[in-house]
C-alpha positions, 0 to 999 in steps of 0.5 A: 500500500502506498500513500500520497507521499510515496511511503509504502506499508507492508504486512508480513510475518517475522521480521528480525530487522524490523524488531531490532530497529524498533527495539533500538528506537523505543529504547532511545525514546524511553531512556530520553523520557525517563532518564534511565538508560541501564536496560539490561537483559536477564537470564537464568539457565539450567543444563544437565550433565550432557549440556541439554537445557533443563529449565530457563528464565528470561527477563530484564532490569531497567531503572530499578525495576525488573521483569520476567518474560518467560519461564520454562521447565522441561517436562521430565524435570517439572516438580523437581523445584527448578521453577522456584530456583529459577525465580529465586536466582532471578530475584537475587540478581535483580536485587544485586542490580539495585532493583526494588520490584519485579513483575511477571504475567502468567496465563491462567493455564500456566502458573499463576498460583506458583507466583502467588505462593512466592509472594507475588500479588495480582495487579490485574487480569486481561480477558479474551485468551483462547480457550476462555483463559485470562492473563494474570499480571503480578508484582512483587517488592524485592525489598519488603518482607512479604509476611508483613505486607498489608493490602487494603481495599478502600470503598470511597463514596464521592456523592457529597461532591464528586468533582471535589472528592476526586481532586481530594483523592488525587491529592491523598493517593499521592501521599502513599509513596512517602509511607511505603504505600502503592496504589495497585488499582483505582476503579470508578463506577459508571455514575462517578459517585464511587471509587474503589482503591486497591492499595498495598503497604510494605508494612502495617506501620506504613498504613498507620503513618499514612492515616496519621499524615498531617498533610492528609488531615489538612486536606480532609479538614479543608473540605469539611462536609464535602470530604468523601466517606471511605470504608476500608477492608483488609484483604489477602490473595486467595 
């Protein structure tokens, strides 16, 4: 297909040259936008005495974050603990590189429960995978104690004044980082009157400090009766 300026569009299959060029261009763009230029591949390989591949993991580190792309264990070695060892080795290397968190995705027919057992938290799903399956998104802190992590769901009623309430929540949620908190999901009903926030704290002390934050108290006092009302539930992955 050719447009009015003479450029042409081609649709095809695998294109190694195109993939390499796009990777270079997007890496340069991302580095310029973020100031992080330390993107590096990460891999863990297991071989048997004959040099045959037993298991492997590939991923990346960049800007203090790590990600896992693929994990595979040979059929005859599944159940032997290689998956856990791959994951631990990748996490340890990510920490050595200065990373503070790691993410991974897993189809529902792959190993979502495996990641949950090793301290990874669900951050969302994508429907529409063939066979009625879903794609689970996971995240894990590499600096927090998983046993001490606190996850809460806040049900926020904005009905007093929805616009003012949304601005207030914007400001309050921005305070989470100073207390080891992380907003994992922010959802809003169709009528705009209610929001649901899924929030994770590295420890209960961080949650308590967030509730007592003078800046949060000042924001709330400034709104008076227009402030949203919130119900908070402590939750855990199942």
